C-alpha positions, 0 to 999 in steps of 0.5 A: 497479548503474545501467544503463550509459550510461542517460540518466535526465534524459530522459523515460521511461515506466514502468508501476507495478503494485500488488496491495494487501492488500485483494485486490481486483485489479491497480492499473496506473499508467503514468507519464512521468518524468525525473530522479531523487531530489528532482529527479524529475518525474512525470506520470500518463499512465493509471490503471486497476484491473483486478479479479481474476477471481472464481476467481483471487480465491478461489484467492488467499484460500485462500493467506492465513494461517491457510490451509494449502496444498501447494507445488504449489498455491503454485507454480500461484498464483505462475504464475497471478498472473504471467500475470494481471499481464502480461495487465493491463499489456498491456491497459492499454498497448494501450488507451493506444495504446502498445506494449512498445517504448514502455515502459522497465520494469514495476515490480510489487508482486504479491499479498502472502501474508505479511509479517512484520517482524523481531522479537527473535530472529527475522529478518523476511521477506516473500513475494509471488506473481506470477512476474516472469519471466512478466511480462517474457516477456509484456510484453517489457521488464525487470521490477523486482520484490520491492522489500520484501525488500531493506529486510528484508535490511538489518534493516528492516520492508520497509515503508512504502516509500511514504515515499520517494515522499512525500518526492519529491512532497510536501515543502513549505518551511513545512508539516508534512504527513502523507501518509495512505494508507487501503488494506487497511492504513493507513499514514502518512508524516510529512514535516516542513517543508523535510525532508531524507530522514532527517527523514521518518518513516513507519509503519503506523497499523493497519487501513484497509479490511481489517476494514471489508471483512471485516465487510461481506462477512460480513454481506452474505453476500458480495453486497457487498465493501465499504461503498460510500461509507460508507453502512452506517456512516452508518446505524449508531452507534458502539458505544463499549464495542466500540470500546474493546475493539478499541483494546486491540489490542497493535499500537497499543501497539508502538513505531515503526517498525512495520508491520502486515498480515493477520497482525494484522487479517485473518480471525482478527481479524474473527472475534474482532470478530464474537464480541465484537459478538455478546456485546454485542448490537451490530446490523449497521450499528452494527458497521460504524460501529464498525469504521469508527471503529476505523480513524479512532481508530487513525490519530488515536491514532498522530498524537497519540502520535507526530506531535504531539511532533514539531511536529504536522501542518499538512495531511493528504494523504489517499488510498487506498480509504478516501478514498472512504468519506465516513463514515470521512473525516468521522470522521477530520476530527472526530478530527484537527480543526483540522488540514486534510484535503486529497485526493491528487487535488488534487496532480495524481495521483489517490489511487487511482493513488498506490500504483502510481505509487509503485512506478514511482518506486521501480523507476526509482530501482532502475534508476538504481542509487539507494537508495530506502528510508528507514531512519528509516521502515523501521528498516533499518540503512542505505539499499539499492537495492530489488528485483531486475531480471528480463529474459527477453528480454535487454533492458536498461532504460532 
C-alpha cells in the first residue's frame, strides 16, 4: 500500500544496499529520484563499496551451503550483518555531508544464504541475513527489505529483479538491448525495441565471477580474492576438453525463466572443477583461463538459444565486477561479435553502482505501492509489490 499523502513527483533521496553473491562487501548507492515507473528520473549522488571485516566475511562463509550451523550462530550473524549495513549507510551519509533527516529510506539486499527457485512439487524459498529492524534503528528511517520473497510467494524465482530497472533505464525505440550483469552470478535482461514491461525477458545465464574467484583464491592460498583485470587468465590458454566438461552442467539445459546461485556454482562445483582439471593435467593459469571462458561461453550459449530467435541483440550493456576483467570482456566480445558491447558507465551510472541503484529504484516503487517484479522474467503468476517496510522509529516514508 502506498504511503498516504506522499508526493512521488518531488525529488527524494534513497540509499540502495547490495550485498552480492560474491561475498566481498557492502555496495552503497545513494540516489536522488523522482517520478515512478517509466517516468522515473534517477541521479546517482554517491557510490561506495565497503569491504566486510575479515572475521565477518569468514563468519558469512561458514553459513554458506553445504556448511552446518546452529540456530544461535544464525541469529548472531543476522544481528551482526544488520549492524554492519547500518554502520555502512551512516558512514556514507556523513561522508556525503548529509544526515538521516535528508534520507527517505534505505533499501537492502542483505547477504543471501540460500536461494532456491520453485521446482515441481516444491515451493521456492529465499533467505538472507541482516536484520532490517537494526538498520532502521541505527539510521532512523524506514527500511525496505526482503524484496525477493514477495515474488517467490507468487510462484516466481525471486530473480532477476533487475529487469524492472533495466526497462526503466534502457528502453530504446529502435534497438534490442541485452543488459548483462556479471556479478557472482551472471544475469541478462533482454529489452526489445520499444518494449512494454511484459515484453521484457530476464534470467541468470550461469556463473559470473563466482567460480573464477574460488579458483584464484585456492590457487593463491587466499592471498588473492579475484583475478585482477583478468591478468592470470590472459597468461593462460583455455583448455578445451575441460571447458567442454564444464559446459555439460545441467543448469545450461534448463528452460527459462531460471535462476542460479551458490547451490549450482559454489564451493562444491569449484571442488569438482579442481578434480577434473587435475585429471587432465591443466596448469594453474590455464585453469583460470578456462573458468573465465566458461562464464563467457554460458552467456553466449543463452544468447544464441534464447535471444537470437527473439530478434537478436543490437547492443549489450555490460556491468558488474566482470566488466573489470579485460580478459573476460575480450572473450565475450569475440563470442558475441558483431554485436556491440557498451559499458553501463556510458549511460551515467557506473556499472559497479548499478545493483545498489536497482534496489533503490525497486524499494521506492514499493513505497509508492507499485508492483516492480516482471513475471515474464521471474515466472511469477502475477505482479506484486516487493518486500516489507520496517520502521522502528515510527517514521513513515517518504
